[in-house]
C-alpha positions in Angstrom: 19.1 -21.2 -24.3 20.9 -17.9 -24.7 21.2 -17.7 -20.5 22.6 -21.4 -20.7 25.0 -20.3 -23.6 26.1 -16.9 -21.4 26.8 -19.2 -18.3 29.1 -21.5 -20.0 30.9 -18.5 -21.8 31.5 -17.5 -18.2 32.7 -20.9 -16.4 34.6 -21.2 -18.8 36.7 -18.4 -17.4 36.2 -19.1 -13.7 38.8 -21.0 -11.8 38.5 -23.1 -8.9 39.0 -20.3 -6.8 36.3 -18.3 -7.9 32.6 -18.4 -6.4 30.1 -17.6 -9.1 26.4 -17.0 -7.6 23.7 -16.5 -10.7 21.1 -15.3 -8.9 17.4 -14.5 -9.4 15.6 -13.1 -6.7 12.2 -14.0 -8.1 10.2 -15.2 -11.0 8.1 -13.8 -13.0 4.6 -14.7 -14.4 1.4 -13.5 -17.2 -0.4 -10.0 -15.5 -4.0 -10.0 -17.4 -6.5 -8.9 -14.3 -5.6 -6.2 -12.3 -7.3 -6.1 -8.6 -8.6 -2.6 -7.2 -7.9 -3.0 -3.4 -9.1 0.5 -2.3 -12.4 -0.6 -4.0 -12.8 -3.6 -2.2 -11.9 -1.7 0.9 -15.0 0.5 0.4 -17.2 -2.1 -0.6 -16.5 -4.1 2.9 -17.2 -0.8 4.8 -13.3 -0.5 5.5 -13.0 2.6 4.0 -14.8 5.9 3.8 -14.7 8.8 1.0 -16.0 12.0 1.6 -19.7 13.2 0.8 -21.0 9.9 0.0 -18.9 9.6 -3.2 -18.4 6.2 -5.0 -15.0 4.7 -6.0 -14.1 5.8 -9.9 -11.5 6.2 -12.2 -11.0 9.9 -11.7 -9.7 9.3 -7.9 -5.9 8.1 -8.8 -4.8 9.8 -5.7 -7.5 9.4 -3.3 -5.5 10.7 0.0 -7.5 14.0 -0.7 -10.8 11.9 -1.1 -11.1 9.8 2.0 -12.4 10.4 5.2 -9.9 9.3 7.5 -12.7 10.0 10.2 -14.5 6.6 9.2 -11.6 4.8 7.7 -10.2 1.3 9.2 -7.7 0.5 6.3 -6.3 1.4 3.1 -3.9 0.6 0.5 -0.9 1.8 -1.7 2.2 0.3 -2.9 2.5 -3.2 -4.8 0.2 -5.2 -2.4 0.6 -3.4 0.8 -2.2 -2.9 3.4 -2.5 -0.6 6.3 -4.4 0.0 9.2 -5.2 3.4 9.7 -3.8 3.8 13.6 -3.5 6.5 15.9 -0.1 8.0 16.2 1.3 6.3 12.9 -1.2 8.0 10.2 -1.7 11.8 10.5 -6.0 11.1 11.1 -5.7 7.7 12.4 -8.4 6.1 14.8 -7.3 2.7 15.5 -5.8 1.4 18.2 -4.0 -1.7 18.6 -6.3 -4.3 19.9 -9.5 -5.9 19.5 -10.7 -3.4 16.9 -7.5 -3.6 15.0 -7.4 -7.5 15.2 -11.2 -7.5 13.9 -10.0 -5.4 10.7 -7.4 -7.6 10.0 -9.5 -10.6 10.5 -11.8 -9.0 8.1 -9.4 -8.4 5.5 -7.6 -11.7 5.7 -11.2 -13.6 5.4 -12.6 -11.6 3.1 -9.9 -11.5 0.7 -8.4 -14.9 0.7 -9.6 -17.1 -2.6 -11.2 -14.2 -4.1 -13.5 -14.7 -7.0 -12.9 -13.3 -10.2 -16.2 -13.5 -12.0 -14.7 -13.1 -15.7 -12.4 -15.5 -15.5 -14.1 -17.8 -13.3 -10.7 -18.3 -11.3 -9.6 -17.2 -7.7 -7.5 -13.6 -8.0 -6.1 -13.9 -4.2 -4.7 -16.5 -2.9 -4.0 -15.1 0.9 -3.3 -12.1 3.0 -0.3 -12.3 5.1 0.5 -10.4 8.3 3.5 -8.4 8.3 5.1 -10.1 11.2 4.8 -13.7 9.3 7.1 -12.3 6.6 9.4 -9.8 8.4 11.6 -9.2 11.0 14.1 -6.4 12.0 14.9 -3.4 13.1 12.6 -1.5 10.4 10.1 -4.0 10.6 7.6 -0.9 11.6 8.0 0.8 8.2 6.3 -2.5 6.8 2.6 -2.5 5.5 0.5 -3.9 7.8 -0.8 -6.6 5.8 1.0 -7.9 2.1 -1.5 -9.7 -0.7 -0.6 -12.9 -2.1 -2.1 -13.0 -5.7 -2.3 -15.8 -7.7 -1.0 -15.9 -11.1 -2.3 -13.9 -13.7 -3.6 -11.2 -11.0 -1.5 -8.2 -9.9 -2.6 -5.4 -7.7 -3.9 -2.6 -10.2 -1.7 0.4 -11.0 -4.3 2.7 -9.8 -4.1 1.1 -6.1 -0.3 1.5 -6.4 -0.9 5.1 -6.1 -3.2 4.9 -3.4 -6.1 5.6 -6.5 -9.8 3.5 -7.0 -12.1 2.3 -9.8 -15.9 2.0 -10.5 -15.0 -1.9 -10.5 -13.3 -4.4 -8.5 -10.9 -6.3 -11.3 -10.7 -5.4 -14.8 -7.9 -5.6 -17.5 -4.7 -5.1 -18.0 -4.3 -3.2 -21.2 -0.7 -2.1 -20.8 1.7 -3.5 -22.8 3.4 -4.3 -19.1 1.9 -8.0 -19.3 4.2 -10.0 -16.8 5.0 -9.1 -13.2 6.1 -10.9 -10.0 3.9 -9.1 -7.5 1.9 -12.6 -7.0 2.5 -15.0 -4.1 6.4 -15.4 -3.9 5.2 -19.5 -3.9 3.9 -19.2 -7.4 6.9 -17.0 -8.9 10.2 -18.4 -6.8 13.6 -17.1 -7.8 16.8 -19.0 -8.8 20.1 -20.0 -7.4 22.9 -21.5 -9.4 26.7 -21.7 -7.5 29.5 -23.5 -8.5 29.9 -24.7 -5.0 27.8 -27.3 -3.4 25.2 -25.7 -0.8 24.8 -27.3 2.9 21.0 -27.8 2.1 18.3 -26.9 -1.2 16.5 -24.8 1.1 18.2 -21.0 0.5 16.4 -17.9 1.1 18.0 -13.9 -0.3 19.0 -13.4 3.2 21.3 -16.1 2.8 23.7 -14.5 -0.2 25.2 -11.9 1.9 26.7 -14.0 4.9 28.0 -16.7 1.8 29.6 -14.0 0.1 31.0 -13.0 3.2 32.3 -16.2 4.5 33.9 -17.2 1.3 35.6 -14.1 1.4 36.8 -14.4 4.9 34.6 -11.6 6.2 32.8 -11.8 9.7 29.3 -11.7 9.3 27.6 -8.7 11.6 25.2 -10.3 14.3 22.1 -7.7 13.0 22.8 -9.6 9.2 19.8 -12.1 8.8 20.7 -15.3 7.2 23.1 -18.0 7.2 26.1 -18.5 4.6 25.5 -21.9 2.3 28.5 -22.8 2.2 
C-alpha cells in the first residue's frame, strides 16, 4: 500500500509528455536452506582435494586446497559453475569436446531436482548452460553453468567464495533470510509504464532501447533488446 501511495503521488506530478517507468528486474523470496555446490562436486568425483582431504567448514576459500590436476569443475559466485578448461584456468585439464560434454551432462543431470532430506523438497530445479541464457561480446566471461534453485533454497555463503562444508545442505541462520538467487521464473520482476507496450513479454534488455526510442535517440546495433513502444 505504501508503494502504491508513493506511485500515485508521482503520477499526479507527471504530465502526458512524460514517460514513467517503474521497474524491478527481479522478485524476492525466502532463503531458508543453503546448498554447498563444491561439496556436491567433490561427492560426485568432479572436484578433488589435496592429500585426500574431505570437505569441511574450515575451507572457506578452498582454492589452495583443491587438487586442480584432478578437478573437472568448481563453483564460485552466486550459482555459477566453471569447467576447469586448459588455457583458461591456471591449471586446467579439460578441453572442449566429449570430455567437457560429459562433465556438463553429469552436473545438469545430477543436480536437477536434487532432493533435500530435511525439507522433503527438491532444492534445485535445473542447471542452465551459459549459451542458453547469455549472449554478446563478453559471453566468455560468464559461468559455464548456472544453478537454478527452487524457492526457499540458495547457493551457500561458503560456495559464493569458492568454499566448502562438511554437509551438502544446511540452514541459513543469518539475518539475510530472503534472496533472489533462485530460478528466475520463480521470482519474476515487474514493469509498469504509463504507456501501452507493444506486448507483455518484456525483458530487462528491452528497457534501454525503450528509453532511447522515447528520447529520440538511435539505438546502437550492439544493444540487445527492442523498444516496447
